N, C-alpha and C positions, 0 to 999 in steps of 0.2 A: 483543480484539474482544468485544463483548457483544451479546447479542440485545436487541431492544427489543420494545415491545408489539405485538400482533397486530391486524389490521385485517380485518373480514370483506370478502371479495370478493363482488361482486354476482353470483348465479347467473343463467345464461340458460336459458330453457326448463325442461327436466326435469332439468338438471344439479343435483347436490346443492351445498349450501352450502359454500363455501371461505374459509379465513383466509389473510391475507397476513401473514406474520412477517418482521420486519425484523431481521436479524443484522449486528452490527458484526465487521469483520473487520480484523485487524492483521497486517502483514507482507507485503501484496501490493505489487508493484513493476512488473509488467509485464502484457501480455495472457495469457501462459502462466499466470500466478498466477491470473487471473481464470478461465481455462478449468478449472484444477485445483479451484478452490473450487465453481465451479458444477457440475461433474462429481460431486464429493463429496457436495454437497447433494441432487443429484437422484437419487443412489443410496440415500437414506434412504427406507424405507417410508413412505408417507403423503405424499410430496412430489409435487406435479403438476408444478411447473416452478419453475425459479430463475433469477434475473437478478442480476448482480453489478455493483457500481458501484465502479470502481477509485478515482475521484477523492474519493468520499465515504467509502470504506472501509466500506461495506454491502453486505449481499445481501438481496434482496427475494425471499422464498420464498412460493409459493403451495401451501398445504397442503389436503388434503381426503381424501375417501374414508371408509370405515368407521372407520379408526383414523388421524386426522391425526397427522403428526409434531409433537413437541413442541419447544419452544425449546431444551430442554436436549439433545435428541438432534441438533439442528441444530448447536448449538455443538460438541458432541463430534465431529461429522463434520468440521466445519472444522478442529478441533485434529488429527484423524487425518491430514488433508491437509498439516499442516505449518504451519499458521497459528495465530494466537492469537484468543481470544474470552473477555475478561474478563466475569465474570458480575455483578460488583457495579457497577451502571450508575450509582449515585449518586457513586461515587468515580471512575469512568471518565471521561476527558477527552471532550469533545465533539469532533466531526470537525474543527471550526474550530481547537480548541486543540491537537489532535494535529498538524495541517497546520502551525501556527505553530511548535510545538515542534521538528518535524522539520526545518523550514527554518533554524531558529536553529542546531540541531545540526549540520546539514550545511555551514552557513556557517563555523562554527568549524573544522570538519575541512578544509574548502576553503582556508581562510586558511593554516593550517599546512602543507598540501600546496603551496601556491604558493610560499611562502617557501622551504621545502626544495628545491623544483624549481628555483627561480630560482638558488639557490646552486650546484646541479649544472650549470646552464647556464653560470653565470659561470666556474666552474673549467674547463669544457670549451672555452669560447671565448676565454678570456684567458691560459690556461697558468698561472694562479696556483696555487701550491701545489707545483710542481715534481714531483718523484717521489712526492710524498705525495698528489698529486691524486686517483689512483685510490681510495686508502683514505678521502679525505675524502668523495669522491663515494659510495662505499659506505655510509659512515656517514649521510650525508644520505638516501640511498636507503632505508636501514632505517628512519629516522624517519618517512618517508612510508608505507612498507609496513606497519609494525606501530604506527603512530600512527593517521592517517586511514583508512589501508588496512585496519586491523583490522576495519572495518565490513563490508567485503566478505568477508574470511575468516571471519567469524563466521557471517554469512548463508550462505556456501558450505558450511560444516561443518554447519549445521542442515539444508540441502537434502540434503547426502550422507548423513545420518542417516535421512532420509525416502526414500532411494533415488530421489532425482531430481536434476535438473541445471537450472540457470537462468542468468540474466546474471551474477549474482555468482560462480558457478562459473567462468565463463569469465574474468572480471577476476581471480580469485584465482589461477587457474592460470597466466595469462599473465604476471602480474607476478612471481609467485615464479619461474616458469621463466627470465624475463629476468634477474632478479637472480642466480640461481644460475649461469646461463651467464656472465655477468660475473665472478662470483667465481672460477669455474674458470679462466677466462682469466687473471685477475690471478694465481692461484696457479702456473699453468704458465709464464706469461711475465712475470715481475715488472717488467721495464722497459717493457712494452708499455702505451700510453696507453688505458686502458679506462675508460668512464664508465658510469654506471648510470641514464642519463637515461629510457630507454625505460620501465623499471619505474616510476619516479616520475611521468612524464608520463602514462602511462595511468591511474594513480589520480587524478591531478589533473583530467584532462579528464572522467573518468566522474563524479567528484564534481561537477564544474560541471554536467553534464547532469542529475545527480540533483537539484542545487539549483534549478535552472531548472524542473524538472518540479515540485518541491515547491511553488515559487511559483505555477505555474499551478494545481496541485490547491488550494492555499489560495484563489485567487481563484474557483475553480469551486464550493468549498464555501460561500464567502461569498455567491456569486450564488444558490445553492440556498437558503440560510437566508433571503435576503431574499425570494425567492419564496414560501417557506413562510409568512413573516410577513405577506405580503399576502394570504394565504387564511386567514382566521380560523377558518373551519370545519374545516379540516384541522389546526389546532394548538389545538383545544379551545375556540374561540370568542373568544379574548382577544387574538388578533394575535400571540402568542408561542408558541414551540414548547415544549410540555411534555415533561419527561423521565420517562417512565413506567417502572413495574416491568417488567421484561423477561420476567418468568415468569408473567404474567398476561395473559388475552386482554381486549381493550376494543373496544367498538363505536364505529364512526366515524360522526358525523351528516352527513357531507359529501355523502352521496347518498341519495335516497329512491326507492321503487319505485312506479311508476304502476300503474293498473288493467291496463295491457296487459302488464305483466311486465317493462317496460324500465326500467333505472336512469335516473333524471333528476337532474341536479345542482340543488342548492338555489340560491336567488337570491345567497347570499352568496359563492358560488363561480363565478359566471357567468364571471369573468375568468380563472378558475384552472383552466380544464378540460384544458389541455395540460400534462402532466407532462413534466420535463426528462428526456431520454434519458441513461441511465448512459454514463460514458466509459470507454473500455478502451484506454487509452494503452499503447503497445508500448514495450519496454524501449529 
């Protein structure tokens, strides 16, 4: 995740001027992740409020007061919460690029899991393999658990190191428990027909859900990008979104202040007054 440029928030009445800092967040998968990131950001001194967008992988932080929080402090707070925030914005992928890469990676994992799980089901339903069927099923289950399923075990371990639990912890524990139970049953009763379909199918169906979610996230990011391109003033006046230095404050020309003290939108943003509300999709 990387932080992006700051944009001043319009003060109202006697309130001091505030800035909005956009921070990229990597590693969020559910509403509990959103809550952790928001809580971590709001605990930083100088932060007024934070709003986290799960679909775009960003946090919108309003800072102010006598000593507003810096982008570096916000990025460190996100890392302490167990998520990532790359600082090199020039090399960091855009939200759309990250969404496409995530969906491709999940599609590859899902394909391997489907093939191996189908093999286990064939052994279970047709009786192929004879006495070796439990061992063949165990081998295919291991392929799923420590091939595509390694994705969940790695995330669960990262969460454990941060002394928290999430959806990945549940998937990891349930699949490993199912496999260990099947292995002990085979060891105690070698002739008993035991299959390892539960462990493999849990990984397969959760990966399917993650793949569908990644596709929805990619479409959401594409929609937001289209909306931003239709608002030239918000993207620097050229109709394209500029990628700014995340460690420097910049002023946004999208709003002006009237004599009465109220913010008024410029004519170029008349059709862009409504900002899309961030998504907080649950696991």
